[in-house]
LOMI-199236 format. One record per residue: x negated, y negated, z of N, C-alpha, C, O in turn; residue in three letters. Coordinates in nm, 2 decimals. Layout:
! LOMI-199236
- n.xx_n.yy_n.zz_ca.xx_ca.yy_ca.zz_c.xx_c.yy_c.zz_o.xx_o.yy_o.zz_res
- X_Y_Z_X_Y_Z_X_Y_Z_X_Y_Z_Ala;
...
END
This chain:
! LOMI-199236
- n.xx_n.yy_n.zz_ca.xx_ca.yy_ca.zz_c.xx_c.yy_c.zz_o.xx_o.yy_o.zz_res
- -0.12_0.11_-0.03_0.00_0.01_0.01_-0.09_-0.15_0.04_-0.15_-0.18_0.15_Unk;
- -0.08_-0.21_-0.09_-0.13_-0.36_-0.09_-0.14_-0.41_0.06_-0.05_-0.40_0.14_Unk;
- -0.26_-0.47_0.07_-0.19_-0.51_0.27_-0.17_-0.64_0.21_-0.21_-0.70_0.11_Unk;
- -0.07_-0.69_0.34_-0.04_-0.78_0.37_-0.14_-0.94_0.34_-0.11_-1.04_0.28_Unk;
- -0.24_-0.91_0.42_-0.34_-1.02_0.42_-0.35_-1.08_0.26_-0.39_-1.20_0.24_Unk;
- -0.32_-0.98_0.17_-0.39_-1.03_0.07_-0.28_-1.11_-0.04_-0.32_-1.19_-0.12_Unk;
- -0.16_-1.07_-0.02_-0.08_-1.15_-0.06_-0.10_-1.28_-0.08_-0.10_-1.35_-0.18_Unk;
- -0.14_-1.32_0.07_-0.19_-1.46_0.12_-0.30_-1.50_0.09_-0.32_-1.62_0.08_Unk;
- -0.42_-1.40_0.06_-0.51_-1.46_0.03_-0.55_-1.46_-0.14_-0.66_-1.50_-0.17_Unk;
- -0.47_-1.42_-0.21_-0.47_-1.45_-0.37_-0.43_-1.58_-0.39_-0.52_-1.62_-0.45_Unk;
- -0.34_-1.69_-0.38_-0.28_-1.79_-0.41_-0.39_-1.90_-0.40_-0.41_-1.99_-0.48_Unk;
- -0.52_-1.86_-0.24_-0.59_-1.94_-0.21_-0.70_-1.92_-0.29_-0.77_-2.01_-0.34_Unk;
- -0.70_-1.82_-0.29_-0.83_-1.80_-0.44_-0.79_-1.87_-0.56_-0.86_-1.93_-0.64_Unk;
- -0.66_-1.83_-0.56_-0.68_-1.87_-0.72_-0.72_-2.04_-0.72_-0.80_-2.08_-0.81_Unk;
- -0.67_-2.12_-0.61_-0.70_-2.27_-0.58_-0.80_-2.30_-0.58_-0.83_-2.40_-0.63_Unk;
- -0.91_-2.19_-0.51_-1.07_-2.24_-0.50_-1.11_-2.20_-0.62_-1.23_-2.24_-0.64_Unk;
- -1.06_-2.13_-0.72_-1.13_-2.07_-0.87_-1.12_-2.23_-0.97_-1.20_-2.27_-1.05_Unk;
- -0.98_-2.27_-0.93_-0.91_-2.37_-1.02_-1.01_-2.51_-0.99_-1.04_-2.60_-1.07_Unk;
- -1.03_-2.50_-0.88_-1.13_-2.64_-0.85_-1.23_-2.64_-0.86_-1.30_-2.74_-0.87_Unk;
- -1.28_-2.53_-0.87_-1.44_-2.50_-0.85_-1.44_-2.49_-1.06_-1.55_-2.46_-1.11_Unk;
- -1.35_-2.50_-1.11_-1.35_-2.48_-1.29_-1.35_-2.65_-1.31_-1.41_-2.70_-1.41_Unk;
- -1.30_-2.73_-1.23_-1.25_-2.87_-1.23_-1.44_-2.96_-1.25_-1.49_-3.04_-1.32_Unk;
- -1.48_-2.90_-1.14_-1.64_-2.95_-1.08_-1.71_-2.90_-1.22_-1.77_-3.01_-1.22_Unk;
- -1.74_-2.86_-1.30_-1.80_-2.83_-1.45_-1.78_-2.95_-1.54_-1.67_-2.98_-1.59_Unk;
- -1.87_-3.00_-1.57_-1.87_-3.11_-1.70_-1.94_-3.13_-1.79_-2.06_-3.11_-1.78_Unk;
- -1.87_-3.16_-1.90_-1.92_-3.16_-2.04_-2.05_-3.21_-2.06_-2.11_-3.17_-2.16_Unk;
- -2.11_-3.29_-1.97_-2.22_-3.41_-1.97_-2.34_-3.35_-1.89_-2.32_-3.35_-1.77_Unk;
- -2.46_-3.31_-1.94_-2.58_-3.31_-1.87_-2.66_-3.44_-1.86_-2.69_-3.52_-1.95_Unk;
- -2.68_-3.47_-1.73_-2.76_-3.59_-1.67_-2.91_-3.55_-1.65_-2.94_-3.44_-1.62_Unk;
- -3.01_-3.67_-1.69_-3.10_-3.65_-1.63_-3.15_-3.78_-1.62_-3.06_-3.87_-1.64_Unk;
- -3.31_-3.82_-1.58_-3.34_-3.97_-1.58_-3.36_-4.00_-1.43_-3.32_-3.93_-1.34_Unk;
- -3.45_-4.13_-1.43_-3.42_-4.18_-1.32_-3.33_-4.23_-1.24_-3.36_-4.26_-1.13_Unk;
- -3.19_-4.25_-1.30_-3.05_-4.35_-1.26_-3.01_-4.18_-1.18_-3.04_-4.07_-1.20_Unk;
- -2.92_-4.28_-1.05_-2.87_-4.19_-0.95_-2.73_-4.19_-0.98_-2.65_-4.28_-0.98_Unk;
- -2.71_-4.03_-1.00_-2.61_-3.98_-1.04_-2.45_-4.03_-1.03_-2.35_-4.03_-1.10_Unk;
- -2.48_-4.06_-0.87_-2.34_-4.09_-0.80_-2.35_-4.27_-0.83_-2.25_-4.32_-0.78_Unk;
- -2.42_-4.34_-0.87_-2.40_-4.49_-0.88_-2.38_-4.49_-1.07_-2.34_-4.59_-1.12_Unk;
- -2.40_-4.36_-1.17_-2.35_-4.37_-1.30_-2.23_-4.31_-1.24_-2.15_-4.39_-1.29_Unk;
- -2.18_-4.26_-1.19_-2.01_-4.21_-1.21_-1.95_-4.37_-1.16_-1.87_-4.42_-1.24_Unk;
- -1.99_-4.42_-1.08_-1.95_-4.57_-1.04_-1.93_-4.63_-1.13_-1.81_-4.66_-1.16_Unk;
- -2.04_-4.68_-1.20_-2.07_-4.73_-1.33_-1.94_-4.67_-1.43_-1.84_-4.73_-1.46_Unk;
- -1.97_-4.55_-1.46_-1.88_-4.50_-1.57_-1.75_-4.51_-1.57_-1.70_-4.53_-1.68_Unk;
- -1.65_-4.50_-1.42_-1.53_-4.49_-1.41_-1.48_-4.66_-1.39_-1.36_-4.68_-1.39_Unk;
- -1.57_-4.77_-1.38_-1.55_-4.92_-1.38_-1.54_-4.94_-1.54_-1.45_-5.00_-1.59_Unk;
- -1.62_-4.90_-1.61_-1.60_-4.94_-1.78_-1.51_-4.87_-1.81_-1.44_-4.92_-1.90_Unk;
- -1.47_-4.75_-1.78_-1.38_-4.68_-1.86_-1.22_-4.76_-1.84_-1.12_-4.74_-1.91_Unk;
- -1.24_-4.84_-1.75_-1.11_-4.93_-1.72_-1.09_-5.03_-1.81_-1.01_-5.12_-1.77_Unk;
- -1.16_-5.06_-1.93_-1.18_-5.15_-2.03_-1.12_-5.08_-2.18_-1.19_-5.03_-2.27_Unk;
- -1.00_-5.09_-2.18_-0.93_-5.05_-2.31_-0.89_-5.16_-2.41_-0.83_-5.13_-2.52_Unk;
- -0.93_-5.26_-2.39_-0.99_-5.38_-2.53_-1.07_-5.46_-2.49_-1.11_-5.46_-2.37_Unk;
- -1.11_-5.56_-2.62_-1.24_-5.60_-2.65_-1.23_-5.69_-2.78_-1.15_-5.67_-2.87_Unk;
- -1.32_-5.82_-2.79_-1.35_-5.81_-2.91_-1.52_-5.86_-2.90_-1.58_-5.94_-2.82_Unk;
- -1.57_-5.80_-2.99_-1.71_-5.81_-3.00_-1.73_-5.91_-3.13_-1.65_-5.92_-3.21_Unk;
- -1.86_-5.98_-3.14_-1.90_-6.02_-3.25_-2.05_-6.02_-3.25_-2.10_-6.04_-3.14_Unk;
- -2.12_-5.99_-3.33_-2.25_-5.95_-3.35_-2.33_-5.94_-3.49_-2.31_-6.02_-3.58_Unk;
- -2.41_-5.84_-3.50_-2.50_-5.80_-3.63_-2.51_-5.63_-3.59_-2.51_-5.57_-3.49_Unk;
- -2.51_-5.61_-3.75_-2.54_-5.45_-3.78_-2.64_-5.44_-3.91_-2.64_-5.50_-4.02_Unk;
- -2.72_-5.34_-3.86_-2.80_-5.33_-3.93_-2.80_-5.15_-4.03_-2.83_-5.06_-3.95_Unk;
- -2.79_-5.12_-4.12_-2.75_-4.98_-4.19_-2.86_-4.93_-4.23_-2.93_-5.00_-4.30_Unk;
- -2.89_-4.82_-4.22_-2.99_-4.74_-4.35_-2.89_-4.62_-4.41_-2.82_-4.56_-4.32_Unk;
- -2.88_-4.58_-4.51_-2.85_-4.49_-4.61_-2.91_-4.39_-4.69_-2.92_-4.44_-4.80_Unk;
- -2.95_-4.30_-4.69_-3.01_-4.22_-4.81_-3.05_-4.33_-4.91_-3.17_-4.35_-4.93_Unk;
- -2.96_-4.38_-4.96_-2.94_-4.43_-5.09_-2.91_-4.62_-5.09_-2.93_-4.67_-5.20_Unk;
- -2.88_-4.68_-5.01_-2.88_-4.81_-4.96_-2.91_-4.84_-4.83_-2.90_-4.75_-4.73_Unk;
- -2.95_-4.98_-4.82_-2.97_-5.02_-4.64_-2.94_-5.14_-4.67_-2.96_-5.18_-4.78_Unk;
- -2.90_-5.22_-4.56_-2.87_-5.39_-4.53_-2.84_-5.38_-4.43_-2.82_-5.29_-4.35_Unk;
- -2.83_-5.55_-4.41_-2.77_-5.59_-4.28_-2.62_-5.69_-4.26_-2.57_-5.75_-4.36_Unk;
- -2.57_-5.69_-4.13_-2.41_-5.80_-4.17_-2.39_-5.82_-4.09_-2.47_-5.78_-4.00_Unk;
- -2.29_-5.88_-4.05_-2.24_-5.93_-3.90_-2.08_-5.84_-3.90_-2.00_-5.80_-3.98_Unk;
- -2.09_-5.84_-3.75_-1.98_-5.73_-3.71_-1.89_-5.82_-3.60_-1.91_-5.88_-3.49_Unk;
- -1.80_-5.79_-3.67_-1.64_-5.83_-3.61_-1.59_-5.74_-3.54_-1.58_-5.65_-3.62_Unk;
- -1.55_-5.70_-3.43_-1.46_-5.58_-3.34_-1.39_-5.63_-3.29_-1.43_-5.73_-3.24_Unk;
- -1.24_-5.61_-3.27_-1.13_-5.64_-3.21_-1.04_-5.50_-3.16_-0.99_-5.44_-3.25_Unk;
- -1.02_-5.44_-3.06_-0.98_-5.35_-2.99_-0.87_-5.34_-2.88_-0.88_-5.35_-2.76_Unk;
- -0.73_-5.31_-2.98_-0.63_-5.35_-2.83_-0.61_-5.17_-2.82_-0.56_-5.09_-2.90_Unk;
- -0.66_-5.15_-2.69_-0.58_-5.00_-2.65_-0.62_-4.93_-2.79_-0.72_-4.96_-2.85_Unk;
- -0.52_-4.84_-2.84_-0.52_-4.72_-2.97_-0.54_-4.80_-3.06_-0.61_-4.73_-3.14_Unk;
- -0.53_-4.94_-3.13_-0.54_-5.02_-3.23_-0.70_-5.07_-3.27_-0.77_-5.13_-3.18_Unk;
- -0.73_-5.06_-3.35_-0.85_-5.16_-3.38_-0.88_-5.23_-3.50_-0.82_-5.19_-3.60_Unk;
- -0.97_-5.34_-3.53_-0.95_-5.37_-3.65_-1.13_-5.39_-3.65_-1.18_-5.45_-3.55_Unk;
- -1.20_-5.36_-3.75_-1.35_-5.35_-3.74_-1.36_-5.42_-3.86_-1.31_-5.36_-3.96_Unk;
- -1.43_-5.56_-3.87_-1.46_-5.60_-4.03_-1.65_-5.60_-4.02_-1.72_-5.60_-3.92_Unk;
- -1.68_-5.59_-4.14_-1.82_-5.60_-4.17_-1.88_-5.71_-4.27_-1.80_-5.68_-4.35_Unk;
- -1.92_-5.78_-4.30_-1.95_-5.90_-4.35_-2.10_-5.90_-4.41_-2.19_-5.95_-4.36_Unk;
- -2.11_-5.83_-4.55_-2.27_-5.85_-4.63_-2.33_-5.72_-4.65_-2.35_-5.68_-4.76_Unk;
- -2.35_-5.63_-4.53_-2.40_-5.52_-4.58_-2.40_-5.48_-4.71_-2.30_-5.48_-4.78_Unk;
- -2.54_-5.42_-4.75_-2.55_-5.35_-4.90_-2.49_-5.38_-5.02_-2.46_-5.32_-5.12_Unk;
- -2.49_-5.54_-4.96_-2.43_-5.61_-5.14_-2.26_-5.54_-5.13_-2.19_-5.58_-5.22_Unk;
- -2.21_-5.49_-5.07_-2.05_-5.49_-5.04_-1.96_-5.60_-5.07_-1.88_-5.60_-5.16_Unk;
- -1.97_-5.70_-5.01_-1.92_-5.78_-4.95_-1.86_-5.77_-4.84_-1.90_-5.68_-4.77_Unk;
- -1.73_-5.83_-4.79_-1.67_-5.80_-4.68_-1.57_-5.66_-4.67_-1.49_-5.62_-4.75_Unk;
- -1.60_-5.62_-4.58_-1.55_-5.44_-4.56_-1.46_-5.43_-4.41_-1.52_-5.44_-4.30_Unk;
- -1.33_-5.41_-4.41_-1.25_-5.42_-4.31_-1.16_-5.26_-4.28_-1.09_-5.20_-4.36_Unk;
- -1.17_-5.23_-4.14_-1.13_-5.09_-4.12_-1.05_-5.11_-4.01_-1.10_-5.17_-3.91_Unk;
- -0.94_-5.08_-4.01_-0.83_-5.11_-3.93_-0.73_-4.97_-3.90_-0.71_-4.87_-3.98_Unk;
- -0.67_-4.97_-3.78_-0.56_-4.86_-3.76_-0.54_-4.83_-3.65_-0.56_-4.89_-3.55_Unk;
- -0.49_-4.70_-3.65_-0.47_-4.66_-3.51_-0.44_-4.51_-3.51_-0.45_-4.49_-3.64_Unk;
- -0.41_-4.37_-3.45_-0.43_-4.26_-3.45_-0.30_-4.19_-3.55_-0.19_-4.18_-3.51_Unk;
- -0.37_-4.14_-3.71_-0.30_-4.09_-3.76_-0.26_-4.16_-3.87_-0.17_-4.12_-3.94_Unk;
- -0.33_-4.31_-3.90_-0.31_-4.41_-3.98_-0.44_-4.47_-3.96_-0.48_-4.49_-3.84_Unk;
- -0.51_-4.50_-4.07_-0.62_-4.58_-4.06_-0.65_-4.63_-4.23_-0.66_-4.55_-4.32_Unk;
- -0.65_-4.78_-4.25_-0.68_-4.89_-4.38_-0.82_-4.92_-4.43_-0.89_-5.01_-4.38_Unk;
- -0.85_-4.86_-4.52_-1.04_-4.97_-4.53_-0.98_-5.06_-4.62_-0.87_-5.03_-4.67_Unk;
- -1.02_-5.15_-4.65_-1.06_-5.29_-4.74_-1.16_-5.33_-4.76_-1.23_-5.40_-4.69_Unk;
- -1.20_-5.25_-4.93_-1.37_-5.34_-4.95_-1.36_-5.43_-5.08_-1.32_-5.39_-5.19_Unk;
- -1.39_-5.54_-5.05_-1.40_-5.66_-5.15_-1.43_-5.58_-5.28_-1.52_-5.49_-5.29_Unk;
- -1.35_-5.63_-5.39_-1.37_-5.61_-5.54_-1.36_-5.43_-5.53_-1.41_-5.37_-5.63_Unk;
- -1.29_-5.34_-5.42_-1.33_-5.20_-5.47_-1.14_-5.13_-5.43_-1.09_-5.04_-5.49_Unk;
- -1.06_-5.23_-5.31_-0.94_-5.19_-5.31_-0.91_-5.17_-5.18_-1.01_-5.17_-5.11_Unk;
- -0.80_-5.14_-5.13_-0.72_-5.09_-5.02_-0.70_-4.93_-5.02_-0.65_-4.85_-5.10_Unk;
- -0.76_-4.90_-4.92_-0.74_-4.71_-4.94_-0.70_-4.70_-4.76_-0.72_-4.79_-4.67_Unk;
- -0.62_-4.54_-4.75_-0.55_-4.52_-4.63_-0.61_-4.36_-4.63_-0.63_-4.30_-4.73_Unk;
- -0.62_-4.30_-4.48_-0.60_-4.19_-4.46_-0.61_-4.14_-4.30_-0.64_-4.22_-4.21_Unk;
- -0.58_-4.04_-4.29_-0.53_-4.02_-4.12_-0.69_-4.04_-3.98_-0.70_-4.07_-3.86_Unk;
- -0.78_-4.01_-4.07_-0.89_-4.06_-3.97_-1.01_-4.16_-4.06_-1.04_-4.14_-4.17_Unk;
- -1.06_-4.24_-3.97_-1.18_-4.36_-4.03_-1.31_-4.26_-4.07_-1.39_-4.29_-4.15_Unk;
- -1.30_-4.11_-3.98_-1.45_-4.08_-4.05_-1.41_-4.03_-4.18_-1.48_-4.09_-4.26_Unk;
- -1.30_-3.95_-4.25_-1.30_-3.92_-4.34_-1.27_-4.04_-4.48_-1.30_-4.02_-4.60_Unk;
- -1.22_-4.13_-4.42_-1.20_-4.24_-4.51_-1.35_-4.33_-4.55_-1.37_-4.37_-4.67_Unk;
- -1.45_-4.34_-4.42_-1.58_-4.39_-4.46_-1.63_-4.27_-4.52_-1.61_-4.29_-4.64_Unk;
- -1.68_-4.16_-4.50_-1.75_-4.07_-4.64_-1.67_-4.06_-4.77_-1.73_-4.05_-4.87_Unk;
- -1.58_-4.07_-4.77_-1.51_-4.06_-4.89_-1.54_-4.19_-5.00_-1.57_-4.18_-5.12_Unk;
- -1.52_-4.35_-4.91_-1.52_-4.43_-5.00_-1.64_-4.47_-5.04_-1.68_-4.48_-5.15_Unk;
- -1.73_-4.51_-4.87_-1.90_-4.53_-4.87_-1.97_-4.42_-4.86_-2.08_-4.43_-4.90_Unk;
- -1.94_-4.34_-4.83_-2.06_-4.24_-4.80_-2.11_-4.22_-4.71_-2.21_-4.15_-4.73_Unk;
- -2.08_-4.26_-4.56_-2.10_-4.30_-4.45_-2.06_-4.21_-4.41_-1.95_-4.18_-4.46_Unk;
- -2.12_-4.11_-4.29_-2.07_-3.98_-4.19_-2.07_-4.07_-4.05_-2.18_-4.08_-3.99_Unk;
- -1.99_-4.12_-4.02_-2.00_-4.20_-3.93_-1.85_-4.15_-3.80_-1.73_-4.14_-3.81_Unk;
- -1.93_-4.12_-3.69_-1.83_-4.05_-3.59_-1.74_-4.20_-3.52_-1.74_-4.23_-3.40_Unk;
- -1.68_-4.26_-3.62_-1.59_-4.35_-3.56_-1.54_-4.32_-3.43_-1.61_-4.36_-3.33_Unk;
- -1.45_-4.25_-3.41_-1.36_-4.21_-3.28_-1.46_-4.20_-3.18_-1.42_-4.25_-3.08_Unk;
- -1.58_-4.15_-3.18_-1.69_-4.17_-3.06_-1.72_-4.34_-3.04_-1.72_-4.40_-2.94_Unk;
- -1.74_-4.39_-3.17_-1.79_-4.56_-3.11_-1.69_-4.58_-3.00_-1.75_-4.57_-2.89_Unk;
- -1.62_-4.59_-2.99_-1.45_-4.67_-2.91_-1.54_-4.60_-2.76_-1.49_-4.65_-2.65_Unk;
- -1.63_-4.53_-2.75_-1.69_-4.48_-2.61_-1.83_-4.53_-2.62_-1.88_-4.58_-2.53_Unk;
- -1.89_-4.51_-2.75_-2.07_-4.55_-2.72_-2.07_-4.72_-2.71_-2.14_-4.78_-2.64_Unk;
- -1.98_-4.76_-2.78_-2.00_-4.89_-2.77_-2.03_-4.98_-2.64_-2.09_-5.08_-2.62_Unk;
- -1.93_-4.87_-2.55_-1.91_-4.96_-2.39_-2.05_-4.87_-2.34_-2.09_-4.89_-2.22_Unk;
- -2.09_-4.81_-2.39_-2.24_-4.71_-2.32_-2.18_-4.60_-2.21_-2.21_-4.57_-2.09_Unk;
- -2.07_-4.57_-2.30_-2.01_-4.42_-2.22_-2.01_-4.31_-2.34_-1.98_-4.33_-2.46_Unk;
- -2.05_-4.18_-2.26_-2.01_-4.04_-2.36_-1.90_-4.02_-2.39_-1.82_-4.04_-2.31_Unk;
- -1.86_-3.98_-2.52_-1.72_-3.96_-2.56_-1.64_-3.81_-2.45_-1.72_-3.73_-2.41_Unk;
- -1.56_-3.81_-2.44_-1.55_-3.72_-2.31_-1.48_-3.57_-2.39_-1.46_-3.47_-2.32_Unk;
- -1.43_-3.56_-2.56_-1.41_-3.46_-2.57_-1.49_-3.37_-2.64_-1.43_-3.28_-2.71_Unk;
- -1.64_-3.37_-2.62_-1.75_-3.30_-2.66_-1.88_-3.32_-2.58_-1.90_-3.43_-2.54_Unk;
- -1.96_-3.21_-2.57_-2.05_-3.20_-2.47_-2.17_-3.33_-2.52_-2.17_-3.42_-2.62_Unk;
- -2.25_-3.32_-2.45_-2.35_-3.46_-2.44_-2.46_-3.46_-2.33_-2.45_-3.45_-2.21_Unk;
- -2.57_-3.48_-2.42_-2.68_-3.50_-2.29_-2.69_-3.61_-2.29_-2.67_-3.67_-2.40_Unk;
- -2.74_-3.70_-2.16_-2.76_-3.81_-2.08_-2.85_-3.86_-2.04_-2.85_-3.83_-1.92_Unk;
- -2.97_-3.95_-2.07_-3.04_-3.99_-1.99_-3.01_-4.12_-1.93_-2.98_-4.20_-2.02_Unk;
- -3.03_-4.19_-1.78_-3.01_-4.28_-1.71_-3.13_-4.37_-1.71_-3.25_-4.33_-1.71_Unk;
- -3.10_-4.47_-1.72_-3.23_-4.60_-1.70_-3.22_-4.59_-1.51_-3.14_-4.52_-1.44_Unk;
- -3.34_-4.70_-1.47_-3.33_-4.68_-1.33_-3.23_-4.79_-1.28_-3.23_-4.82_-1.16_Unk;
- -3.13_-4.86_-1.36_-2.99_-4.90_-1.34_-2.90_-4.81_-1.33_-2.78_-4.85_-1.29_Unk;
- -2.91_-4.69_-1.35_-2.80_-4.58_-1.36_-2.72_-4.59_-1.46_-2.61_-4.53_-1.47_Unk;
- -2.78_-4.71_-1.56_-2.70_-4.70_-1.69_-2.72_-4.58_-1.80_-2.79_-4.49_-1.78_Unk;
- -2.66_-4.60_-1.90_-2.71_-4.51_-1.99_-2.83_-4.53_-2.10_-2.80_-4.62_-2.19_Unk;
- -2.93_-4.48_-2.11_-3.01_-4.51_-2.16_-3.04_-4.46_-2.31_-3.08_-4.53_-2.40_Unk;
- -3.00_-4.30_-2.31_-3.04_-4.24_-2.44_-2.91_-4.14_-2.42_-2.86_-4.13_-2.31_Unk;
- -2.86_-4.10_-2.52_-2.74_-3.99_-2.58_-2.76_-3.93_-2.66_-2.80_-3.97_-2.77_Unk;
- -2.72_-3.80_-2.62_-2.69_-3.71_-2.81_-2.57_-3.64_-2.79_-2.53_-3.56_-2.71_Unk;
- -2.53_-3.68_-2.86_-2.38_-3.62_-2.86_-2.33_-3.60_-3.01_-2.34_-3.69_-3.09_Unk;
- -2.28_-3.47_-3.05_-2.20_-3.44_-3.19_-2.34_-3.45_-3.32_-2.33_-3.46_-3.45_Unk;
- -2.45_-3.44_-3.26_-2.56_-3.43_-3.38_-2.63_-3.59_-3.39_-2.73_-3.62_-3.46_Unk;
- -2.56_-3.70_-3.32_-2.64_-3.84_-3.32_-2.70_-3.86_-3.18_-2.65_-3.84_-3.07_Unk;
- -2.81_-3.92_-3.22_-2.89_-3.98_-3.08_-2.87_-4.11_-3.09_-2.89_-4.18_-3.20_Unk;
- -2.81_-4.17_-2.97_-2.79_-4.33_-2.94_-2.90_-4.42_-2.80_-2.91_-4.43_-2.68_Unk;
- -2.94_-4.45_-2.86_-3.04_-4.55_-2.77_-3.02_-4.70_-2.74_-3.07_-4.79_-2.80_Unk;
- -2.94_-4.70_-2.64_-2.95_-4.83_-2.56_-3.05_-4.93_-2.49_-3.11_-4.90_-2.38_Unk;
- -3.06_-5.01_-2.55_-3.21_-5.08_-2.58_-3.19_-5.19_-2.47_-3.29_-5.23_-2.41_Unk;
- -3.06_-5.24_-2.43_-3.03_-5.36_-2.33_-2.89_-5.37_-2.32_-2.79_-5.34_-2.39_Unk;
- -2.91_-5.44_-2.20_-2.73_-5.48_-2.13_-2.74_-5.61_-2.09_-2.83_-5.68_-2.06_Unk;
- -2.58_-5.64_-2.10_-2.54_-5.78_-2.03_-2.45_-5.79_-1.97_-2.35_-5.74_-2.03_Unk;
- -2.41_-5.85_-1.85_-2.32_-5.87_-1.77_-2.23_-5.95_-1.89_-2.27_-6.03_-1.97_Unk;
- -2.07_-5.89_-1.88_-1.96_-6.01_-1.93_-1.87_-5.98_-1.85_-1.82_-5.86_-1.84_Unk;
- -1.81_-6.11_-1.75_-1.73_-6.08_-1.69_-1.70_-5.98_-1.59_-1.59_-5.93_-1.58_Unk;
- -1.82_-5.94_-1.50_-1.81_-5.81_-1.40_-1.86_-5.69_-1.47_-1.88_-5.58_-1.41_Unk;
- -1.87_-5.69_-1.59_-1.90_-5.55_-1.68_-2.03_-5.56_-1.73_-2.07_-5.65_-1.79_Unk;
- -2.10_-5.44_-1.71_-2.24_-5.43_-1.73_-2.24_-5.35_-1.89_-2.23_-5.23_-1.88_Unk;
- -2.25_-5.42_-2.02_-2.23_-5.35_-2.13_-2.35_-5.36_-2.24_-2.44_-5.44_-2.23_Unk;
- -2.33_-5.27_-2.33_-2.45_-5.28_-2.38_-2.45_-5.42_-2.49_-2.36_-5.48_-2.53_Unk;
- -2.62_-5.44_-2.52_-2.59_-5.57_-2.61_-2.71_-5.55_-2.76_-2.73_-5.61_-2.87_Unk;
- -2.76_-5.43_-2.69_-2.86_-5.36_-2.81_-2.85_-5.20_-2.84_-2.88_-5.11_-2.75_Unk;
- -2.82_-5.18_-2.95_-2.79_-4.98_-2.97_-2.80_-4.95_-3.07_-2.74_-5.00_-3.17_Unk;
- -2.90_-4.83_-3.07_-2.98_-4.77_-3.19_-2.89_-4.62_-3.21_-2.89_-4.53_-3.14_Unk;
- -2.84_-4.65_-3.33_-2.74_-4.50_-3.37_-2.81_-4.44_-3.48_-2.82_-4.49_-3.59_Unk;
- -2.87_-4.27_-3.42_-2.91_-4.21_-3.54_-2.87_-4.09_-3.56_-2.90_-4.01_-3.47_Unk;
- -2.79_-4.04_-3.70_-2.74_-3.95_-3.75_-2.83_-3.85_-3.84_-2.94_-3.89_-3.88_Unk;
- -2.77_-3.75_-3.88_-2.84_-3.67_-4.00_-2.89_-3.76_-4.09_-3.01_-3.78_-4.10_Unk;
- -2.79_-3.83_-4.18_-2.85_-3.91_-4.30_-2.81_-4.08_-4.29_-2.78_-4.14_-4.39_Unk;
- -2.80_-4.15_-4.15_-2.74_-4.26_-4.16_-2.81_-4.32_-3.99_-2.84_-4.26_-3.89_Unk;
- -2.82_-4.42_-4.03_-2.85_-4.51_-3.89_-2.87_-4.67_-3.86_-2.93_-4.77_-3.91_Unk;
- -2.78_-4.64_-3.78_-2.72_-4.79_-3.73_-2.81_-4.86_-3.60_-2.87_-4.79_-3.53_Unk;
- -2.80_-5.01_-3.58_-2.83_-5.11_-3.54_-2.71_-5.17_-3.52_-2.62_-5.18_-3.60_Unk;
- -2.73_-5.23_-3.39_-2.61_-5.33_-3.35_-2.68_-5.41_-3.25_-2.74_-5.37_-3.16_Unk;
- -2.65_-5.54_-3.28_-2.68_-5.63_-3.16_-2.54_-5.68_-3.14_-2.47_-5.71_-3.23_Unk;
- -2.51_-5.70_-3.03_-2.39_-5.76_-2.99_-2.45_-5.92_-2.92_-2.54_-5.95_-2.83_Unk;
- -2.35_-6.01_-3.01_-2.38_-6.11_-2.93_-2.27_-6.22_-2.82_-2.29_-6.31_-2.75_Unk;
- -2.14_-6.13_-2.85_-2.05_-6.19_-2.77_-1.99_-6.10_-2.71_-1.91_-6.06_-2.80_Unk;
- -1.96_-6.04_-2.59_-1.83_-5.93_-2.54_-1.74_-6.02_-2.49_-1.78_-6.12_-2.44_Unk;
- -1.59_-5.98_-2.52_-1.49_-6.00_-2.44_-1.41_-5.89_-2.40_-1.31_-5.86_-2.46_Unk;
- -1.45_-5.82_-2.28_-1.38_-5.71_-2.21_-1.26_-5.77_-2.19_-1.23_-5.89_-2.18_Unk;
- -1.17_-5.65_-2.18_-1.02_-5.68_-2.14_-0.95_-5.53_-2.05_-0.96_-5.41_-2.08_Unk;
- -0.87_-5.59_-1.95_-0.79_-5.46_-1.89_-0.66_-5.45_-1.97_-0.58_-5.53_-1.92_Unk;
- -0.62_-5.39_-2.07_-0.44_-5.41_-2.09_-0.35_-5.32_-2.04_-0.23_-5.32_-2.04_Unk;
- -0.44_-5.22_-1.97_-0.33_-5.10_-1.91_-0.26_-5.06_-2.01_-0.24_-5.11_-2.12_Unk;
- -0.23_-4.96_-1.93_-0.18_-4.81_-2.02_-0.05_-4.85_-2.09_0.03_-4.93_-2.05_Unk;
- -0.07_-4.77_-2.26_0.02_-4.82_-2.37_0.15_-4.77_-2.30_0.26_-4.79_-2.35_Unk;
END
């Protein structure tokens, strides 16, 4: 006969195992920074769900390269990315939200797709993880895939390896109480980006 005490132990064991499973993280952290301070910083920065960014962008691709200006408006799930000047393409604008993205390229036209990654690769030949940039631009790893992190002495992100990309954070600046990236280098298999952010306007817009 099944001992009565085991009936009471089984729910407790299940609860303990589920709790342990929650302790596993998809990120591996190293470097001189403090992990507890990093978790506090990450939680604080994650509250930002809107911003306006202006700056410069440099792009190196197999067949072309150049630089230009960057404007990025983010309002929770809606984004508006504008590049002016790089690669001799004139103005390029990428707007959208989940399941609907529009790309407008000067003298080329207007294109639509369900994902920004597919649209940029098809029309510009850039294999760029735009969905991850929503996190990377704030100095955070994207939560949906495994990542390897290196923290700087201030317990902020110094290097990130994720989804085949290496992201290097060269400097940070404080904006409205948030320490946010100022200079970032991103290296993929066949594409390299350099971002220099001149102005950050972070916002907490709340849950949609």
